[in-house]
C-alpha positions in Angstrom: -10.7 -23.4 -15.7 -11.2 -19.7 -15.3 -14.4 -18.8 -13.4 -17.2 -17.4 -15.6 -20.0 -16.7 -13.0 -19.7 -15.5 -9.4 -22.5 -15.6 -6.9 -22.9 -13.9 -3.5 -25.9 -14.0 -1.2 -27.1 -11.3 1.1 -30.5 -11.3 2.9 -32.1 -13.6 0.4 -30.9 -11.7 -2.7 -28.4 -13.5 -5.0 -25.9 -11.3 -6.8 -25.1 -13.3 -10.0 -22.3 -11.7 -12.1 -20.8 -12.8 -15.4 -17.1 -12.3 -14.8 -15.5 -12.5 -18.2 -15.1 -8.8 -18.6 -12.1 -8.9 -20.9 -14.3 -10.7 -23.5 -17.4 -8.6 -22.8 -18.8 -11.7 -21.0 -19.1 -13.5 -24.3 -20.6 -17.0 -24.2 -18.0 -19.7 -24.6 -18.5 -23.4 -23.5 -17.4 -22.6 -19.9 -19.9 -19.7 -19.7 -22.8 -21.9 -20.9 -21.8 -24.6 -18.3 -21.6 -22.0 -15.5 -25.0 -20.4 -16.4 -26.8 -23.7 -16.4 -25.1 -24.9 -13.2 -25.7 -21.6 -11.4 -29.5 -21.5 -12.1 -29.8 -25.2 -11.1 -28.0 -24.5 -7.8 -30.0 -21.4 -7.0 -33.2 -23.3 -7.7 -32.3 -25.5 -4.6 -31.4 -22.5 -2.4 -34.0 -22.5 0.3 -33.5 -18.9 1.5 -33.5 -17.4 -2.0 -36.0 -14.5 -2.4 -34.7 -12.7 -5.6 -31.8 -12.6 -8.1 -29.9 -9.8 -9.7 -28.2 -10.9 -12.9 -25.5 -8.7 -14.3 -22.2 -8.6 -16.3 -18.9 -7.1 -15.1 -17.1 -4.5 -17.1 -18.4 -2.6 -20.1 -21.0 -5.1 -21.3 -23.8 -7.3 -20.0 -23.0 -10.0 -22.6 -21.8 -9.6 -26.2 -23.2 -12.9 -27.4 -21.5 -16.0 -28.6 -17.7 -16.0 -28.3 -16.0 -14.9 -31.5 -13.6 -17.9 -31.2 -16.6 -20.1 -32.0 -17.3 -18.2 -35.1 -13.7 -18.3 -36.2 -13.7 -22.1 -35.7 -17.0 -22.2 -37.7 -15.4 -20.3 -40.5 -12.7 -23.0 -40.8 -14.5 -26.2 -40.0 -18.2 -25.6 -39.9 -20.0 -26.8 -36.8 -22.6 -25.2 -34.6 -20.7 -22.7 -32.5 -22.4 -23.6 -29.2 -21.3 -25.3 -26.0 -20.2 -28.8 -26.9 -19.6 -27.9 -30.5 -20.3 -30.3 -33.3 -21.1 -33.2 -30.9 -24.3 -31.7 -29.5 -27.6 -32.7 -31.1 -29.7 -29.6 -30.4 -33.0 -31.5 -30.9 -32.4 -33.6 -27.7 -34.2 -32.2 -24.7 -31.7 -32.4 -21.9 -33.6 -30.1 -19.4 -37.3 -30.7 -19.6 -38.6 -28.7 -22.5 -35.1 -27.2 -23.3 -31.8 -28.4 -24.7 -28.5 -27.5 -23.0 -27.8 -24.1 -24.6 -31.5 -23.1 -24.2 -31.2 -24.0 -20.5 -28.6 -21.2 -20.0 -31.6 -18.8 -20.6 -34.6 -20.9 -19.7 -33.2 -21.8 -16.3 -33.7 -18.2 -15.1 -37.3 -18.2 -16.3 -37.8 -21.5 -14.4 -36.2 -20.2 -11.2 -38.9 -20.0 -8.5 -38.1 -16.4 -7.6 -38.0 -13.1 -9.6 -34.8 -12.4 -11.6 -33.8 -8.9 -12.5 -31.2 -8.4 -15.3 -29.1 -5.2 -14.9 -27.8 -4.3 -18.4 -25.1 -1.9 -19.4 -23.2 -1.7 -22.7 -24.4 -4.4 -25.1 -26.7 -7.4 -25.0 -26.3 -9.0 -28.4 -27.4 -12.3 -29.8 -27.2 -14.9 -27.1 -26.5 -12.2 -24.6 -29.8 -10.6 -25.5 -31.6 -13.9 -25.1 -29.9 -14.3 -21.7 -31.4 -11.0 -20.6 -34.8 -12.3 -21.8 -34.6 -15.1 -19.3 -35.0 -12.6 -16.5 -38.4 -11.5 -15.3 -37.4 -7.8 -15.6 -34.7 -5.9 -17.5 -33.2 -2.6 -16.2 -31.1 -0.9 -18.8 -28.6 1.9 -18.7 -29.4 4.9 -21.0 -26.6 3.9 -23.4 -27.4 0.2 -23.5 -27.8 -1.5 -26.9 -29.5 -4.7 -27.9 -29.8 -6.9 -31.0 -31.3 -10.2 -32.1 -28.0 -10.6 -33.9 -28.2 -14.2 -35.1 -29.2 -13.4 -38.7 -25.8 -11.7 -39.1 -24.2 -15.1 -38.8 -26.8 -16.9 -40.9 -28.5 -18.4 -37.9 -31.7 -18.1 -35.9 -32.1 -17.2 -32.2 -32.2 -20.6 -30.5 -31.5 -20.0 -26.8 -35.2 -19.9 -25.7 -35.6 -16.3 -27.0 -38.5 -16.8 -29.4 -41.2 -18.0 -26.9 -40.3 -15.3 -24.5 -40.2 -12.6 -27.2 -43.6 -13.6 -28.4 -45.0 -12.6 -25.1 -43.3 -9.2 -25.0 -43.1 -7.7 -28.4 -45.6 -6.8 -31.1 -45.4 -9.4 -33.9 -44.3 -7.1 -36.7 -41.6 -5.5 -34.5 -40.3 -8.9 -33.5 -40.2 -9.9 -37.2 -38.3 -6.7 -38.2 -35.7 -7.1 -35.4 -35.3 -10.8 -36.2 -35.0 -10.4 -40.0 -32.5 -7.5 -39.8 -30.5 -8.1 -36.7 -30.7 -4.3 -36.2 -29.0 -2.8 -33.1 -31.6 -0.8 -31.1 -31.2 1.6 -28.2 -32.4 1.4 -24.6 -35.2 3.9 -25.4 -36.3 1.7 -28.3 -36.2 -1.4 -26.1 -38.5 0.4 -23.6 -40.9 1.3 -26.3 -40.9 -2.2 -27.7 -41.6 -3.8 -24.3 -38.1 -5.3 -23.9 -36.9 -3.0 -21.1 -38.7 -2.6 -17.8 -36.9 0.6 -16.8 -34.0 2.8 -18.0 -31.8 3.7 -15.0 -28.6 5.7 -14.6 -27.3 2.8 -12.4 -29.3 -0.3 -13.4 -27.5 -2.6 -11.0 -28.2 -0.4 -8.0 -31.8 0.0 -9.1 -32.1 -3.8 -9.6 -30.8 -4.4 -6.1 -33.2 -1.8 -4.6 -36.2 -3.7 -6.2 -34.7 -7.1 -5.3 -34.5 -6.1 -1.7 -38.1 -4.8 -1.8 -39.2 -8.2 -3.2 -37.2 -10.0 -0.6 -39.3 -8.3 2.1 -42.5 -9.8 0.8 -43.9 -13.2 1.7 -41.6 -15.8 0.0 -44.6 -18.2 -0.4 -46.6 -15.5 -2.2 -43.8 -14.4 -4.4 -43.1 -17.9 -5.6 -46.8 -18.5 -6.2 -46.9 -15.3 -8.2 -44.0 -16.5 -10.4 -45.6 -19.9 -11.0 -48.9 -18.3 -11.9 -47.4 -15.7 -14.2 -45.2 -18.3 -16.0 -48.4 -20.3 -16.7 -50.0 -17.3 -18.5 -47.8 -17.9 -21.5 -48.7 -20.4 -24.3 -47.0 -23.8 -24.2 -43.3 -23.0 -24.9 -42.4 -26.6 -25.8 -43.1 -26.5 -29.6 -41.3 -23.1 -29.9 -38.2 -24.4 -28.0 -38.0 -27.5 -30.2 -38.6 -25.5 -33.4 -35.6 -23.2 -32.5 -33.4 -26.3 -32.3 -34.7 -27.9 -35.5 -34.3 -24.8 -37.6 -30.9 -24.0 -36.2 -29.6 -27.5 -37.0 -30.7 -27.1 -40.6 -28.7 -23.9 -40.9 -25.5 -24.8 -39.0 -22.7 -25.7 -41.4 -24.8 -25.1 -44.5 -23.1 -23.2 -47.4 -25.0 -19.9 -46.8 -24.5 -20.0 -43.1 -20.7 -20.5 -43.5 -20.7 -17.7 -46.1 -22.3 -15.4 -43.6 -19.6 -16.2 -41.0 -16.7 -15.9 -43.4 -18.0 -12.6 -44.9 -18.4 -11.1 -41.4 -14.9 -12.2 -40.3 -13.3 -11.1 -43.6 -15.3 -7.8 -43.4 -16.7 -8.2 -46.9 -20.2 -8.4 -48.5 -21.6 -11.9 -48.4 -22.2 -13.8 -51.6 -25.2 -16.0 -50.9 -26.6 -18.7 -53.1 -30.4 -18.6 -53.8 -32.5 -20.5 -51.2 -33.4 -24.0 -52.5 
């Protein structure tokens, strides 16, 4: 199988790169597997001090692979790694299910994670960026909570993280509309840490600075800061329950078909 994530280590800093540039680093089953496996492996890396998470090519991550939506149009299903066979309500990784762990694993990692974002971070790609402790964006970066476009809800651990970052009414507007927003808007909303001409270079500069601090104190800081948030368990489970209700439903399939056919959707009234 073609590699999806590459990792190199230098002086305690892990360079984690999504390497599916020809598909804008979209999330297919192999990418989900690679992200979960990579965060699990790094969690056991004794000399790890910091992580820079980035995507090769012109995008950080464009979201769920279009091939999954095309299959959904024809056959229904849930469009996530494991397809129709995966019960999203099953907790496979502590509080999280398998697709959520592709994001939540970076939040759980015992060291700081900095996401360097260029191009787009849409849908699941946006949620992946949320798994990092900090997000450095290029001036032309764009983001979106895009799941509503496909008749779905964000279900990759995004909601409990977003609740700690964004004002409630802004979060609702972005979730209800799926609107694409700019790097400058992301900064004003609290979703970007910095806007940088070269976010990857800036991320490595900060990662090396962090790597020079006491590793015991840095890990203690992350544990302490992670405990500031409200219990994420109910929110992670609610994501999965709501998503399973939607997947394969008539209106969700209509959203997918309308988008792929490039026409206005014809939704039935909510029952």
